[in-house]
VOFI-833938 format. One record per residue: residue in one letter; x, y, z of N, C-alpha, C, CB in turn; chain. Coordinates in nm, 4 decimals. Glycine has a CB too. Example, Ala and Ser with C-alpha at 12.3 -4.5 7.8 and 13.67 -1.06 7.14 Angstrom:
BEGIN
+------+----------+----------+----------+----------+----------+----------+----------+----------+----------+----------+----------+----------+------+
! code !     n.px !     n.py !     n.pz !    ca.px !    ca.py !    ca.pz !     c.px !     c.py !     c.pz !    cb.px !    cb.py !    cb.pz ! unit !
+------+----------+----------+----------+----------+----------+----------+----------+----------+----------+----------+----------+----------+------+
!    A !   1.3190 !  -0.5690 !   0.7800 !   1.2300 !  -0.4500 !   0.7800 !   1.3200 !  -0.3300 !   0.7800 !   1.1308 !  -0.4473 !   0.9046 !    A !
!    S !   1.2850 !  -0.2250 !   0.7080 !   1.3670 !  -0.1060 !   0.7140 !   1.2900 !   0.0030 !   0.7870 !   1.4084 !  -0.0598 !   0.5725 !    A !
+------+----------+----------+----------+----------+----------+----------+----------+----------+----------+----------+----------+----------+------+
end
This chain:
BEGIN
+------+----------+----------+----------+----------+----------+----------+----------+----------+----------+----------+----------+----------+------+
! code !     n.px !     n.py !     n.pz !    ca.px !    ca.py !    ca.pz !     c.px !     c.py !     c.pz !    cb.px !    cb.py !    cb.pz ! unit !
+------+----------+----------+----------+----------+----------+----------+----------+----------+----------+----------+----------+----------+------+
!    X !   0.0856 !  -0.1164 !   0.0000 !   0.0000 !   0.0000 !   0.0000 !   0.0910 !   0.1238 !   0.0000 !  -0.0978 !  -0.0008 !   0.1235 !    A !
!    X !   0.0528 !   0.2225 !  -0.0805 !   0.1288 !   0.3470 !  -0.0890 !   0.0344 !   0.4654 !  -0.0697 !   0.2031 !   0.3576 !  -0.2252 !    A !
!    X !   0.0894 !   0.5848 !  -0.0737 !   0.0084 !   0.7057 !  -0.0589 !  -0.0920 !   0.7219 !  -0.1718 !   0.0977 !   0.8276 !  -0.0526 !    A !
!    X !  -0.0657 !   0.6597 !  -0.2866 !  -0.1563 !   0.6709 !  -0.4019 !  -0.2647 !   0.5637 !  -0.4049 !  -0.0770 !   0.6641 !  -0.5293 !    A !
!    X !  -0.2570 !   0.4654 !  -0.3172 !  -0.3543 !   0.3569 !  -0.3153 !  -0.4921 !   0.4091 !  -0.2766 !  -0.3100 !   0.2466 !  -0.2185 !    A !
!    X !  -0.5935 !   0.3687 !  -0.3521 !  -0.7323 !   0.4036 !  -0.3197 !  -0.7887 !   0.2987 !  -0.2248 !  -0.8196 !   0.4141 !  -0.4488 !    A !
!    X !  -0.8445 !   0.3437 !  -0.1140 !  -0.9018 !   0.2518 !  -0.0160 !  -1.0440 !   0.2944 !   0.0175 !  -0.8152 !   0.2465 !   0.1119 !    A !
!    X !  -1.1228 !   0.1957 !   0.0595 !  -1.2606 !   0.2233 !   0.1006 !  -1.3011 !   0.1190 !   0.2031 !  -1.3585 !   0.2228 !  -0.0218 !    A !
!    X !  -1.4068 !   0.1490 !   0.2774 !  -1.4612 !   0.0536 !   0.3733 !  -1.5237 !  -0.0625 !   0.2974 !  -1.5654 !   0.1213 !   0.4667 !    A !
!    X !  -1.5082 !  -0.1811 !   0.3503 !  -1.5672 !  -0.2998 !   0.2900 !  -1.7196 !  -0.2923 !   0.2969 !  -1.5161 !  -0.4273 !   0.3601 !    A !
!    X !  -1.7845 !  -0.3504 !   0.2005 !  -1.9305 !  -0.3567 !   0.2022 !  -1.9798 !  -0.4606 !   0.3029 !  -1.9841 !  -0.3893 !   0.0620 !    A !
!    X !  -1.8901 !  -0.5469 !   0.3477 !  -1.9284 !  -0.6562 !   0.4380 !  -1.9021 !  -0.6198 !   0.5836 !  -1.8524 !  -0.7841 !   0.4021 !    A !
!    X !  -1.9451 !  -0.5006 !   0.6214 !  -1.9314 !  -0.4546 !   0.7582 !  -2.0435 !  -0.3580 !   0.7895 !  -1.7944 !  -0.3888 !   0.7814 !    A !
!    X !  -2.0699 !  -0.3405 !   0.9159 !  -2.1560 !  -0.2333 !   0.9644 !  -2.0815 !  -0.1672 !   1.0782 !  -2.2977 !  -0.2863 !   1.0102 !    A !
!    X !  -2.1049 !  -0.0387 !   1.0950 !  -2.0310 !   0.0325 !   1.1981 !  -2.1161 !   0.1437 !   1.2561 !  -1.9004 !   0.0889 !   1.1421 !    A !
!    X !  -2.0744 !   0.1914 !   1.3717 !  -2.1379 !   0.3062 !   1.4336 !  -2.0355 !   0.3774 !   1.5204 !  -2.2617 !   0.2638 !   1.5168 !    A !
!    X !  -2.0679 !   0.5003 !   1.5547 !  -1.9833 !   0.5786 !   1.6434 !  -2.0401 !   0.5695 !   1.7837 !  -1.9734 !   0.7265 !   1.5965 !    A !
!    X !  -1.9520 !   0.5456 !   1.8805 !  -1.9917 !   0.5379 !   2.0203 !  -1.8926 !   0.6210 !   2.1014 !  -1.9966 !   0.3892 !   2.0706 !    A !
!    X !  -1.9383 !   0.7288 !   2.1578 !  -1.8539 !   0.8155 !   2.2412 !  -1.7253 !   0.8568 !   2.1703 !  -1.8195 !   0.7451 !   2.3714 !    A !
!    X !  -1.7346 !   0.8934 !   2.0438 !  -1.6191 !   0.9397 !   1.9691 !  -1.5305 !   0.8304 !   1.9132 !  -1.5387 !   1.0260 !   2.0543 !    A !
!    X !  -1.5641 !   0.7060 !   1.9398 !  -1.4893 !   0.5929 !   1.8867 !  -1.5760 !   0.5190 !   1.7858 !  -1.4436 !   0.4979 !   2.0004 !    A !
!    X !  -1.5139 !   0.4334 !   1.7052 !  -1.5888 !   0.3563 !   1.6061 !  -1.5953 !   0.2104 !   1.6498 !  -1.5240 !   0.3685 !   1.4654 !    A !
!    X !  -1.7107 !   0.1509 !   1.6327 !  -1.7304 !   0.0079 !   1.6557 !  -1.7715 !  -0.0517 !   1.5223 !  -1.8385 !  -0.0203 !   1.7685 !    A !
!    X !  -1.6999 !  -0.1560 !   1.4803 !  -1.7212 !  -0.2157 !   1.3483 !  -1.7487 !  -0.3643 !   1.3656 !  -1.5981 !  -0.1926 !   1.2550 !    A !
!    X !  -1.8513 !  -0.4128 !   1.2968 !  -1.8828 !  -0.5551 !   1.2940 !  -1.8497 !  -0.6079 !   1.1560 !  -2.0323 !  -0.5815 !   1.3299 !    A !
!    X !  -1.7595 !  -0.7039 !   1.1498 !  -1.7270 !  -0.7717 !   1.0249 !  -1.8361 !  -0.8762 !   1.0013 !  -1.5827 !  -0.8377 !   1.0297 !    A !
!    X !  -1.9133 !  -0.8599 !   0.8960 !  -2.0260 !  -0.9492 !   0.8695 !  -1.9824 !  -1.0873 !   0.8220 !  -2.1170 !  -0.8873 !   0.7666 !    A !
!    X !  -1.8582 !  -1.0985 !   0.7752 !  -1.8102 !  -1.2298 !   0.7293 !  -1.7825 !  -1.3251 !   0.8440 !  -1.6846 !  -1.2133 !   0.6466 !    A !
!    X !  -1.7244 !  -1.2743 !   0.9518 !  -1.6882 !  -1.3642 !   1.0617 !  -1.7489 !  -1.3237 !   1.1957 !  -1.5388 !  -1.3700 !   1.0750 !    A !
!    X !  -1.8381 !  -1.2256 !   1.1943 !  -1.9085 !  -1.1778 !   1.3143 !  -1.8142 !  -1.1268 !   1.4226 !  -1.9938 !  -1.2887 !   1.3712 !    A !
!    X !  -1.6986 !  -1.0758 !   1.3847 !  -1.6040 !  -1.0193 !   1.4803 !  -1.6275 !  -0.8689 !   1.4939 !  -1.4583 !  -1.0479 !   1.4365 !    A !
!    X !  -1.6150 !  -0.8208 !   1.6174 !  -1.6254 !  -0.6781 !   1.6451 !  -1.4869 !  -0.6178 !   1.6600 !  -1.7088 !  -0.6528 !   1.7715 !    A !
!    X !  -1.4726 !  -0.4933 !   1.6153 !  -1.3469 !  -0.4210 !   1.6283 !  -1.3775 !  -0.2805 !   1.6770 !  -1.2688 !  -0.4180 !   1.4937 !    A !
!    X !  -1.2862 !  -0.2239 !   1.7528 !  -1.3015 !  -0.0877 !   1.8010 !  -1.1853 !  -0.0011 !   1.7569 !  -1.3137 !  -0.0859 !   1.9523 !    A !
!    X !  -1.2149 !   0.1248 !   1.7292 !  -1.1121 !   0.2210 !   1.6905 !  -1.1197 !   0.3416 !   1.7831 !  -1.1286 !   0.2643 !   1.5421 !    A !
!    X !  -1.0036 !   0.3897 !   1.8259 !  -0.9969 !   0.5094 !   1.9096 !  -1.0412 !   0.6311 !   1.8283 !  -0.8532 !   0.5299 !   1.9655 !    A !
!    X !  -1.0466 !   0.7492 !   1.8883 !  -1.0964 !   0.8668 !   1.8147 !  -1.0215 !   0.8974 !   1.6844 !  -1.0891 !   0.9870 !   1.9035 !    A !
!    X !  -0.8910 !   0.8804 !   1.6806 !  -0.8179 !   0.9053 !   1.5558 !  -0.8539 !   0.7986 !   1.4527 !  -0.6644 !   0.9071 !   1.5808 !    A !
!    X !  -0.8572 !   0.6736 !   1.4955 !  -0.8984 !   0.5661 !   1.4062 !  -1.0413 !   0.5844 !   1.3588 !  -0.8836 !   0.4322 !   1.4750 !    A !
!    X !  -1.1268 !   0.6349 !   1.4469 !  -1.2666 !   0.6606 !   1.4102 !  -1.2749 !   0.7690 !   1.3031 !  -1.3487 !   0.7021 !   1.5342 !    A !
!    X !  -1.1858 !   0.8675 !   1.3095 !  -1.1836 !   0.9717 !   1.2065 !  -1.1434 !   0.9129 !   1.0728 !  -1.0876 !   1.0850 !   1.2454 !    A !
!    X !  -1.0427 !   0.8252 !   1.0748 !  -1.0015 !   0.7557 !   0.9519 !  -1.1188 !   0.6747 !   0.8988 !  -0.8782 !   0.6634 !   0.9776 !    A !
!    X !  -1.1861 !   0.6029 !   0.9859 !  -1.2984 !   0.5194 !   0.9454 !  -1.4086 !   0.6030 !   0.8800 !  -1.3542 !   0.4435 !   1.0661 !    A !
!    X !  -1.4392 !   0.7174 !   0.9398 !  -1.5428 !   0.8048 !   0.8843 !  -1.5063 !   0.8485 !   0.7421 !  -1.5632 !   0.9285 !   0.9746 !    A !
!    X !  -1.3791 !   0.8776 !   0.7195 !  -1.3339 !   0.9130 !   0.5848 !  -1.3468 !   0.7942 !   0.4903 !  -1.1885 !   0.9623 !   0.5881 !    A !
!    X !  -1.3135 !   0.6745 !   0.5390 !  -1.3222 !   0.5539 !   0.4551 !  -1.4658 !   0.5245 !   0.4130 !  -1.2647 !   0.4332 !   0.5297 !    A !
!    X !  -1.5604 !   0.5574 !   0.4981 !  -1.7012 !   0.5341 !   0.4644 !  -1.7457 !   0.6190 !   0.3466 !  -1.7899 !   0.5629 !   0.5846 !    A !
!    X !  -1.6763 !   0.7292 !   0.3233 !  -1.7068 !   0.8166 !   0.2104 !  -1.6157 !   0.7897 !   0.0916 !  -1.6950 !   0.9618 !   0.2522 !    A !
!    X !  -1.5376 !   0.6811 !   0.0986 !  -1.4368 !   0.6479 !  -0.0035 !  -1.4992 !   0.6021 !  -0.1322 !  -1.3435 !   0.5412 !   0.0471 !    A !
!    X !  -1.4179 !   0.5602 !  -0.2255 !  -1.2744 !   0.5395 !  -0.2073 !  -1.1956 !   0.6701 !  -0.2099 !  -1.2219 !   0.4467 !  -0.3144 !    A !
!    X !  -1.0905 !   0.6697 !  -0.1286 !  -1.0011 !   0.7842 !  -0.1193 !  -0.8569 !   0.7365 !  -0.1288 !  -1.0244 !   0.8623 !   0.0122 !    A !
!    X !  -0.7687 !   0.8181 !  -0.1846 !  -0.6277 !   0.7815 !  -0.1794 !  -0.5762 !   0.7966 !  -0.0360 !  -0.5444 !   0.8687 !  -0.2773 !    A !
!    X !  -0.4831 !   0.7135 !   0.0008 !  -0.4235 !   0.7201 !   0.1339 !  -0.3719 !   0.8614 !   0.1611 !  -0.3089 !   0.6168 !   0.1477 !    A !
!    X !  -0.3155 !   0.9259 !   0.0604 !  -0.2609 !   1.0612 !   0.0786 !  -0.3695 !   1.1606 !   0.1200 !  -0.1934 !   1.1090 !  -0.0507 !    A !
!    X !  -0.4903 !   1.1440 !   0.0709 !  -0.5996 !   1.2338 !   0.1078 !  -0.6386 !   1.2141 !   0.2539 !  -0.7214 !   1.2109 !   0.0169 !    A !
!    X !  -0.6436 !   1.0897 !   0.2974 !  -0.6740 !   1.0604 !   0.4385 !  -0.5646 !   1.1199 !   0.5266 !  -0.6865 !   0.9062 !   0.4628 !    A !
!    X !  -0.4392 !   1.0995 !   0.4864 !  -0.3254 !   1.1551 !   0.5607 !  -0.3377 !   1.3069 !   0.5719 !  -0.1920 !   1.1174 !   0.4923 !    A !
!    X !  -0.3706 !   1.3727 !   0.4628 !  -0.3812 !   1.5187 !   0.4628 !  -0.4928 !   1.5680 !   0.5549 !  -0.4054 !   1.5692 !   0.3211 !    A !
!    X !  -0.6047 !   1.4957 !   0.5591 !  -0.7126 !   1.5306 !   0.6525 !  -0.6618 !   1.5213 !   0.7961 !  -0.8355 !   1.4375 !   0.6324 !    A !
!    X !  -0.5903 !   1.4131 !   0.8271 !  -0.5395 !   1.3943 !   0.9630 !  -0.4386 !   1.5024 !   1.0002 !  -0.4754 !   1.2563 !   0.9769 !    A !
!    X !  -0.3520 !   1.5377 !   0.9066 !  -0.2526 !   1.6416 !   0.9336 !  -0.3182 !   1.7760 !   0.9619 !  -0.1566 !   1.6546 !   0.8159 !    A !
!    X !  -0.4309 !   1.8025 !   0.8968 !  -0.5023 !   1.9278 !   0.9178 !  -0.5765 !   1.9296 !   1.0522 !  -0.6007 !   1.9512 !   0.8037 !    A !
!    X !  -0.6099 !   1.8111 !   1.1037 !  -0.6924 !   1.8035 !   1.2239 !  -0.6155 !   1.7700 !   1.3513 !  -0.7989 !   1.7022 !   1.2037 !    A !
!    X !  -0.4977 !   1.7071 !   1.3384 !  -0.4230 !   1.6615 !   1.4553 !  -0.2805 !   1.7157 !   1.4509 !  -0.4218 !   1.5074 !   1.4626 !    A !
!    X !  -0.2223 !   1.7325 !   1.5674 !  -0.0845 !   1.7802 !   1.5781 !   0.0086 !   1.6593 !   1.5728 !  -0.0627 !   1.8626 !   1.7101 !    A !
!    X !   0.0548 !   1.6283 !   1.4514 !   0.1401 !   1.5110 !   1.4297 !   0.2333 !   1.5399 !   1.3131 !   0.0548 !   1.3824 !   1.4024 !    A !
!    X !   0.3536 !   1.4842 !   1.3188 !   0.4488 !   1.4998 !   1.2085 !   0.3999 !   1.4197 !   1.0890 !   0.5916 !   1.4542 !   1.2504 !    A !
!    X !   0.4232 !   1.4714 !   0.9697 !   0.3747 !   1.4077 !   0.8466 !   0.4247 !   1.2649 !   0.8319 !   0.4171 !   1.4888 !   0.7256 !    A !
!    X !   0.5527 !   1.2408 !   0.8605 !   0.6093 !   1.1068 !   0.8448 !   0.5448 !   1.0076 !   0.9417 !   0.7610 !   1.1104 !   0.8666 !    A !
!    X !   0.5263 !   1.0520 !   1.0663 !   0.4643 !   0.9658 !   1.1677 !   0.3188 !   0.9385 !   1.1322 !   0.4739 !   1.0302 !   1.3077 !    A !
!    X !   0.2499 !   1.0408 !   1.0856 !   0.1098 !   1.0267 !   1.0472 !   0.0945 !   0.9227 !   0.9364 !   0.0526 !   1.1620 !   1.0016 !    A !
!    X !   0.1764 !   0.9349 !   0.8326 !   0.1655 !   0.8411 !   0.7211 !   0.2015 !   0.6997 !   0.7637 !   0.2550 !   0.8850 !   0.6062 !    A !
!    X !   0.3061 !   0.6844 !   0.8447 !   0.3459 !   0.5511 !   0.8908 !   0.2351 !   0.4867 !   0.9740 !   0.4758 !   0.5593 !   0.9730 !    A !
!    X !   0.1786 !   0.5630 !   1.0671 !   0.0707 !   0.5098 !   1.1509 !  -0.0534 !   0.4787 !   1.0679 !   0.0356 !   0.6093 !   1.2623 !    A !
!    X !  -0.0845 !   0.5645 !   0.9724 !  -0.2005 !   0.5422 !   0.8858 !  -0.1836 !   0.4163 !   0.8027 !  -0.2228 !   0.6623 !   0.7943 !    A !
!    X !  -0.0671 !   0.3977 !   0.7448 !  -0.0423 !   0.2769 !   0.6645 !  -0.0509 !   0.1514 !   0.7503 !   0.0953 !   0.2846 !   0.5968 !    A !
!    X !  -0.0026 !   0.1603 !   0.8733 !  -0.0120 !   0.0460 !   0.9644 !  -0.1587 !   0.0135 !   0.9957 !   0.0655 !   0.0749 !   1.0951 !    A !
!    X !  -0.2368 !   0.1166 !   1.0280 !  -0.3794 !   0.0968 !   1.0571 !  -0.4519 !   0.0388 !   0.9364 !  -0.4450 !   0.2295 !   1.0990 !    A !
!    X !  -0.4306 !   0.0976 !   0.8192 !  -0.4981 !   0.0486 !   0.6988 !  -0.4573 !  -0.0949 !   0.6669 !  -0.4669 !   0.1397 !   0.5796 !    A !
!    X !  -0.3322 !  -0.1290 !   0.6906 !  -0.2867 !  -0.2663 !   0.6695 !  -0.3595 !  -0.3639 !   0.7598 !  -0.1374 !  -0.2765 !   0.6928 !    A !
!    X !  -0.3785 !  -0.3251 !   0.8851 !  -0.4521 !  -0.4120 !   0.9788 !  -0.5986 !  -0.4256 !   0.9384 !  -0.4425 !  -0.3566 !   1.1222 !    A !
!    X !  -0.6591 !  -0.3130 !   0.8998 !  -0.7992 !  -0.3174 !   0.8573 !  -0.8162 !  -0.4010 !   0.7313 !  -0.8521 !  -0.1761 !   0.8335 !    A !
!    X !  -0.7208 !  -0.3927 !   0.6414 !  -0.7232 !  -0.4730 !   0.5190 !  -0.7099 !  -0.6209 !   0.5533 !  -0.6102 !  -0.4296 !   0.4227 !    A !
!    X !  -0.6194 !  -0.6530 !   0.6430 !  -0.5977 !  -0.7919 !   0.6869 !  -0.7235 !  -0.8519 !   0.7482 !  -0.4829 !  -0.7983 !   0.7882 !    A !
!    X !  -0.7996 !  -0.7696 !   0.8200 !  -0.9233 !  -0.8160 !   0.8847 !  -1.0434 !  -0.8131 !   0.7904 !  -0.9531 !  -0.7306 !   1.0070 !    A !
!    X !  -1.0248 !  -0.7635 !   0.6684 !  -1.1340 !  -0.7587 !   0.5709 !  -1.2294 !  -0.6431 !   0.5906 !  -1.2106 !  -0.8853 !   0.5757 !    A !
!    X !  -1.1862 !  -0.5410 !   0.6649 !  -1.2735 !  -0.4276 !   0.6922 !  -1.2597 !  -0.3168 !   0.5894 !  -1.2449 !  -0.3730 !   0.8286 !    A !
!    X !  -1.1483 !  -0.3147 !   0.5170 !  -1.1292 !  -0.2200 !   0.4061 !  -1.0885 !  -0.2970 !   0.2832 !  -1.0229 !  -0.1119 !   0.4406 !    A !
!    X !  -1.1066 !  -0.2317 !   0.1695 !  -1.0709 !  -0.2894 !   0.0402 !  -0.9878 !  -0.1885 !  -0.0358 !  -1.1971 !  -0.3300 !  -0.0412 !    A !
!    X !  -0.8989 !  -0.2393 !  -0.1185 !  -0.8260 !  -0.1547 !  -0.2118 !  -0.9139 !  -0.1413 !  -0.3342 !  -0.6841 !  -0.2137 !  -0.2476 !    A !
!    X !  -0.9437 !  -0.0170 !  -0.3708 !  -1.0320 !   0.0094 !  -0.4848 !  -0.9533 !   0.0006 !  -0.6155 !  -1.0987 !   0.1485 !  -0.4713 !    A !
!    X !  -1.0199 !  -0.0450 !  -0.7181 !  -0.9550 !  -0.0566 !  -0.8499 !  -0.9462 !   0.0766 !  -0.9177 !  -1.0297 !  -0.1541 !  -0.9390 !    A !
+------+----------+----------+----------+----------+----------+----------+----------+----------+----------+----------+----------+----------+------+
end
């Protein structure tokens, strides 16, 4: 995955916001996942996807006090985990 990769939330999930965090149910395996407020912000952007990773990164940089390199590294790590769990998809 790179900054140019288009990502979106999987169609095989349902999610909601609870106290500023995101709760996601993977419909394929009935597993629940939780995201902290920063992860919930990423998730909210993914629901409106597909978006390039760079666009998500830029939103986070505008909203949070974080170095660009750290932001992108953490974002790629999060997206990789979500992809592994089947919660996001790489768009064609």
